[in-house]
N, C-alpha and C positions, 0 to 999 in steps of 0.2 A: 474529716471530712469537711469541715468549717475551712481552711486551709487551702483544701484543692477547690471548693467554691469559689474561694476567693481571688488564686491563679485566671480560674476561667473568667474571672469576671473582671480580671484588673485590664485597663485602659493601656498601662505600660507593657506591652509586649516585647519589647526591646529588655526592659529590666527582667522580663519574669524567663528572657530569651538567655540572657546574659548568664543567670544564677543557674541555669539547667546547663549551659553549660559549662561553667566553672565543675558542675555538680561532675558530669561527664569526663572532663580532663584528672578528674582525682583518678578513678577509674582506670583510663584507657588511653590518657596522654589527649595527642594529637591523633592517633592511630583510628583510620576510617577502614572498617574489613567487608570486604566485598566475597564470592563465590563463584565457582565456574559451576553454572548449573542448567540443568534440563526441568522445564515444569510439564509433569506429566496427566494430561487430563483423559483418562482412558475410557470415559463416556459422561455425556450429560443428559442421556437419562435416568429421571428420579422419580422415589414415587412420591418424594414430600411436593410441597405447593409454597414455596415460602417469598412470602411476598416483595422481598426486594430483591429478588434473584431473577435477572436473565439469562443464565445459563442454563436453568434447569427443560429439559424437555420429556413430552409422556413418550411413551411406545408409538410408534407410528406419526407422532410429529414432525411436520417440517422441518428440517434440518437436526433432528435428533441423530446421535452415532453412537457405534460402541465400534473401539480398537480392537481385532484378533492379535492374537500375540507378533504377529511380524509386523503389524504396526507398532504395538508398544515396544517391539526390540528396538525400532529404526530411533526411537529416541538416547537411544545409549551409542555414546562414542567413547573414542578414549580420551579427551581432551577434558571430562567434565568430571568435576570432584563428589555431587551431589546430583542427585535427580529426586524432582521434589512429587511426591504422585497425590492428586489430589481429584475428585470427582463424585458422578452423581452417584443415586442409593439404586443401583439398578436392581429390578425387581425379578431377574432371571439368571442372573449372573451367580454361582453358587460361592461359597468360601472359598472352596478350594480354588477355581480360578485367580483369585487375588493372592493365593499363597504362591501357585505357581508360576504368576505374573512378579512378586519379589526373588523367586528361585531361580527364574529365568535372565532376569536384571543381573542378578547376580553371578551369573554363569557366564552370561556374556565380556561383563565388566567387572572380577571380583574389588577392583581397585574403589569403586564408583562408590558411594554411600549413599545407602536408601533411607531416604525419609518422608513416610508415609503414614496415611489415612485417619484423618477427622478424630476426635473421640463420636462425632456423629455417625462416621461409618463405621468406629467401632460399638458401637449402642448397637446400629443395625446389624450387623453381624448376629446379634445374640436375637434381637426382634424377629429377623427373618429368616437367622438358619440355625437358632438357639445353640450359638457358640457366645458362650462368655467372654468378657474382656479378659479377665486371665490365662482362658484358651487360647483363645483368640492369637492377642497380642506372645503369647509364650512359641506361639506356633510359627508365626511372621519372623519373629527374632531369631528362631532357629533358621529360616528361611533365610535368610539376610537380612531384616529389617535394623534399622541403626537409631531413627530417632523416629519422633512424630510432629506434625505441623500442629499451630496452634489454631486454626480455623475451624470453625462452627460453636466459638461461642459465642459470635455476634456480640448482643451486653447483656448481663446476664439479670437484668432488670425484668420482673416476673410479670408487668404492666406491656410490653417491648414483646416478650415470647409471647404472649395470649396475641398479641395483636398481628404477629408478622411470621411468626414460624411456631404457630403451635402445635405442631408433629414430631420437631425436633427435640433430641436431646436438651433436656432441661439445665439452669447453672450446675443446679447439685450432681446431676449426671456427670455433664462436660468434668468437675471438680472430680469426681471418685475416676474416672479414667483415667484424666492426667495421673492422679495419686497409686492408681494402679501398677501402669507406665513405671511412672520414676522409683517406686519400689522395687522395682522389675531390673531397673537398669536403664531403660530406654528412658534418655531426655527427650523435651519435647519444648516448643514455643510455646505463646500464647497471645492472642489477640483481641482486638477489640475493634466493632463494626462501629462507628462513629458519622454523625454528619445525616441521620435520616429523621426519627421522629424521638431519639433519647433526651433525656433533659441532663444539665450537669451534672447532678445528684445521682444520677444513674451512671454516670461517666466515673465518677470519685468511689462508688460502692464497688462498681467493677475493678476498678484498679485496687482497690484496698483488699478486698478478694485473692485477686490474685497476689496479693504481697502475703497476706497469713498463709496461702498458699505453699508458698516458695519459701516462708519461715519453717515452713512444715517438713517438707521434703527436697530444697535446693534443685529439684528437679528441671526446672524451667532455664533454657538457654539463652531465649533473648523475648521479648516485646514487641509485637509490630501491631498499632496504629496504621486499622484498614480504614481508608476514606470511603464513603458511599458513592456508589456510581451513578449515577441515576439512571441511565441508558434508557429503558421503555417503562418499566415500573414506575417513575412520575411520582414517587414518595414525597418529592420535594422538588419546586421548579426551576433549581439550580444546583449545580456543583459548592460544595463546601466550599468558602472563600479561604486563601492563602491563609491568613492569618489564624483563622480557626487552626487549619492543619498544622502551624506551628506553633502553635498555642498547645494544642493536644499534646505533639511531643514533648515539647519542654516540661508539661503537668506531671507527663508519665515518667518521664525521667527524674523527676523530682520524686513524684510518690511512690515508683518504684527502686526504692533505692538499695532493692536484695539481687537485683535482676540487672547485669552485668552491658547486656547489650541492648540499645534499643532502634528498633530499624526507621528510616524515613525510605518508607515501599515505594522506590520512583516508578513502578507500574501504576499503580493508583494515584499517585501524589503528582505524578509527573516530573520528567527531569531536571525542571528549573526548580521547583517548591523542594524537592528532594535534597538538591544540592545545597539551597537554604538552611533547610531542617538538619546541617551537619556543625552551624552555628546555632543551634537551638537544642539541644542536647541527645542529638543522634548520635550513634557513632559504626553504622551500619546500613549500607545501601541495598541489601540481600544479595543479588546474583546479575549474571549476563539472563537467564532465564530461558533462551529459545523460544518456542512458540506458547505463549502463556492463550489460554481462549476464558479463562470464567470472567477477570475483569474485565477485557475485549470483546465480551458477549453484551456485555452492559455499556459498551461504548467509550472505553476507556481511550482518551485519546493520545497516552504516551503510545511508544513503539511497542513491539511485541517481544521486541529482545535488542540486546546491544554488543557490542564487542568489548575484548578485555583493554583493548587500547581507547577507548574511548569511558568505560570505567576508572580506568586509573586518570586519564586526564580530568574528569568532571570531578573525583575526590582533590585531586592539586589543584585545579583552580578555585575550588576553595580554599583553599591555604592549609589542607591535613595530609598527612601520611598514609598513602593505600594500603593497606595490607591482603595479601592475596590468602584467604583462608579456607579449611574444609569444611565438613556439615559442623562437625562439631566444636570449632571454634579453632582449631591448628594451627597456628600461622605456616604459612606455606612460602612466603616471599613479601618482601618489606621494599615498596619501590620509595627507594629514599630521593 
C-alpha cells in the first residue's frame, strides 16, 4: 500500500513513467496491441441510478432507447474480430433476450469473438430473473460468449460505493462473479474508474485486490484504467489532468505485475494522452470501437471510432510496434 501511495504522490512523473515502461518492456517489448472491434450498447434503460453515469435513462425518459434484434445485428460485420456488449439493466428484457442476442450475433458471424456483460449485469440477471451466475454464464457461453469486460467494478471502496452506486453489485460480488467466470474458462478484463471522489488509498486498495484475484485464478486478460468523464453529473469541476492519467497507467503497470496487458483507453483519455501513455507502461490501445455510447453520453471529447490505419499510425508515431490482435490477445498481424 505505502509503495503505491508514494508513486501517486511522487513529483517525478518521468521517473515513474520510465520504471513502468521498463516493466512493460520486460513483458511485451515494444509491441502495442489493438483489435478491430465494435462497441454494442443495446440499451441505455437502467433500473440503477449511479451518480457518476450520464448514459442511463429511465423508461420513457427523453433519449431512452432499446435496440431490437435487427438493430443489434447491424453492429456485426465481417471485418471485426470482437464485439463488446455492455448496456443498462433493462427492467423488462428477460434473460432469454440476452441469450438470443449472443446466439444471433454468433450465427451472423461465427468468427467474431463475443465479449459481453459486466459482472453488474450478470448479478442483475439473478436479482431480476433468478438466474444465478453459474447458470447464466454457462448458458451464455454455450450460446457463444467467449469473454467478459471488466466494467461495473468502479472503485472497490465501500465508502465510494455507498456514495455513488448503492444499488450496484459491491466489490465482493464483482470479485465472486469474475472468479466464477475464470473457473468456467471465461477470461475477463478488470477496470478501475478514477478521477471522481476516490482517494489514492482507495485506488491502491482496488489494485491490490485485483492482483490477489489474478494470483488466485489467472483469469484477467487486461486492466483498463477508466478516466471519469464529468459530463452532466459534475462530481468534479474539470477533467482529470493528463499527468494523473499517465501516473494511473504507470502505477497500474507496477502494481499489477501479474496482468500482462494494461490499456491506454483512448476513448476516455483522448488520442493524444493515450499515445503518450504507451511510454508510461501501457501496451494496448483497445480497438477501433465503432459507435461507442457510454463515455460519449458523458461528453467524452474523443471520436466515437477510428480506422485501423489511424490506430497503426498512432502506435508507430509513439515508436512502438503495432500488433493487431483478437479478443483473447492472439496475434493476427504485426506491422513492422
